N, C-alpha and C positions, 0 to 999 in steps of 0.2 A: 676437743673430745674427740677421741678415735672412733672411727667408723666400725660398726659390728662386722665380725668375721664370720660370714655365712658359708654353708657347705657349697653353694654354688660357686661363690668367689673362689673358694680354695680349688675347686675342680676346674674353674676357667683358667687359674694360674698353671695347673698342671697341663691342661690342654695346650696352652701357649708354648709351655717348655717342649711338649712333645713335637709340637709343630716346628719348633726351632731344630729339631733333630731330624728333619728330613720329611716329615709328613705335613700336608697342607692344613692350614687352621680349620677349614671347613671339614675335612675328614676327621681331624681330631675331635672337634665339636660333636659331630654325628656319633663318633665312636663312643665318647663319653656319655652323650645323652641316651644312647643304646643300652650301656651298662647300667645306668641309673634306672631307666624304664624296666629292664629286666629284673631288677632288685625290687620293683614294685612301687616306684616313686614316678608316676607319669608327669605330674606337676612340675617337679624340678627339671626333668628331662625336657619338657617344652621350653625352658629357658634356653638351653643349649641349641635346641633345633632352630629357635627364633634367631639366635646370634648367627647361626650357620646361614640361615635364609638371607640375613642382611649382608653377610660377606659374600655370598655367591647367588645372587637373585636369578641367574640363569640356569641354575641347577635345580631339577625338579625334585631331588632326593629330600632336602630339608622340608619341603612342604608335605611331601609323603609322610615323613617322620612326624610331622606335626598333626597330620590327620590321624596316624596310628595312635600317637599318645593321647590325643584328644578323644578319639573313640574308646580307648581303653578307660579314660577317665568319665566316661558316660555323657559325652555330648556330641550325638551323631550329626547334629545340624552344623555345628561348627566344624566338625571333621570333614564334612563333605565340602565345605567351602575351601579347605586347605587342598583336597584331592583335585577340585575343579581348577585351583591355582596351579597345581603341578601339570594338569593336562593343558592348560594355556600354554605352558613352555614346551611340553612334549605330548602332543594329542593322542599318541598310541602307547603311552606308558602303562605297561602291564600291572605295576605295583599300585599306580594310581587307580586304575580300573578295578582292581581287586578290592581297594579300600572302598570304592563307592558301593560295590556289591555288598560289602560288610555293612555299610551304613543302611542300605536298603533292608538288610536282614534285621538289623537293630530297630529299624522302624516298623517291622512287621510286614515287609513287602517282599515275600519270597520269589514271586513271579518276576518282578522287576529286577530283583537281585541276580536271578539267573541269565538274564538278557545282558547284564553288565559283565558278570563273571565269565560268560561264554567268550566275550570280546577279549578278557584277560588271558583265557585259556589258549584262544587263537594265536596268541604271541608268546605265552609261556606255558606250554601244555603240561609240563611236569612239574608245575609248581604246587607243592603239597598244600600250602595254606589255602590256595584258590580252590583246589580240589575239595578240601574239607568244608569250605564255605558254600560251594555248589551242592554238595552232599547234604548239608544241613537245609539248604532251601528246598531240595527235593523231599527230604523227609517231612518238612513242614507243609508241603503240598500233598501229603499222602502217597508219595511215589518212593517208598523205601527200596523196592527191587532196582529201580534205576540208580539209586544211591549206591547200592551194593556193586553194581557193575562199574560205576565210576571208581570206587575205593579199591576193587579188585584189579582193575587196569593199572592204577597208580602204585599198587603194591608190587606189580611186576617189576617195576624200575626202582622201587624203594622198599624192599621186603621187610626192613627192620624198622620202618616207621611205625612207633607206637600209638601216635595219634590217629594215622590212617586205619591200623588195626582196631583201635578203640571204636572209631566210628562205623567201622564194617560191623563190628559185633552189636553196636546199637541198632544198625539198620536191620540186622536179622531178628533182633528183638522186636523192632516195630512192625515188621512183617509176620510175627508170630512164631518164628523159628527160634524159640529160646534155647534149644539144645545147641544149635550151631553158634548162637551168641555166646553161650558159656564156653564153648571150645575155643573160639577166636579170642575172647576176652581173657581166659586163662593164658594164652600165649602172650598177650599184650602185657598183662600184669606180671609175668615172669621175665621180661625183657630187663636188661642190665640198667636201662635208663628209664624204667618205669617210675612213676611217682604215685602219690596218694590219689591222684585223679584216677588212675587205672585201677586202684584197689576199690575205690567207691563204685566205679562203674561194674567191676567184677561182682560186688555185693549186690549192685541192682540187678543185673541180668540172672544171678544166681536166685535171687528171690522171685524174680519174674518166672523162672524155671520151676518154682516150688521147692527149692532147696533152701528152706527158711534158716535152719540151724547154720549151715555153713555160711549163708549170706550174713547172718548177725555176727558170726566169729570174724569174717573178713572185715566187715564194717567197723567193728569195735577195735580193730587193730590200727585204724587210722582216725577214728571220730570218737567224741565223748559218747558215752552210752546212750544218752537221750538222742542224739542226733544219729546214732546208728539205728535205734529202734524206729525213729521217724523215717529215715532212709528205706528200711525193709518194708514197713507198713505202706509207704508211698508206692514202692515197687509192686507190691501185692495187688494195690487198687489199680495200678496202671495195667497189669497183666489181665485184668478183668475187662478192660476196654476193647471193643471191638474195632473202633475207627482209628486207623493208623495216624490220621491227623491229630485227634485227641491225645493219642499216645506221645506223639512227638512233642505237642505242646506241654503235656504234662512232665515228660522227662527234663524238658528245658527249664522247668521251675524249681528243679531239685538242686540245692545248693551243694 
């Protein structure tokens, strides 16, 4: 009876072929795992990262990738174990420290997250993913102005980064400066690499700024009509909240 031919087996075979063409097997496995995870399949990606970790146990990258994929899959406790394993190999690895900071965020511990993320930023000060995580933690602590300064500094070196612009716009909205939030979010949504994420956030800040009709039009371009209405209604409720912590928590619940 033949064995089932799975997607993982097929890509494993391709990884081995690529490795035979001059790329190490570990590098091939990590690259394949990254491609699969980017396509929205972290569970299959984990298989490749586990194989890479077995192939190269002294390399922290497979463990970091395992942490990233596991965190994406919704298991922060397991993800933390992988990041700690990576740090056991390389105690100052900035990517593993960033991962631990994101775990703390996922567990609702923004203050603890900042302590770890600052360690990561000390080693990789221009890492946009770490900046975004720290800015989110600051927002959840009711410190949107500090988040703004963090994003603005990062944008000086990466002015085209739409994620940084998006979070900067949201930090303005959290601080009550919805007009500036709309201005920055329009720039982000008009970028060549903007996605539906930027359009949804543009609709969000437009509604918070009282531009309900335009917000609904923008939202309906990327969401079903019912979801678009829900987003706009939620944004209007958030705009009435005075506490920036409550605003940040409420924005975080909008899918």
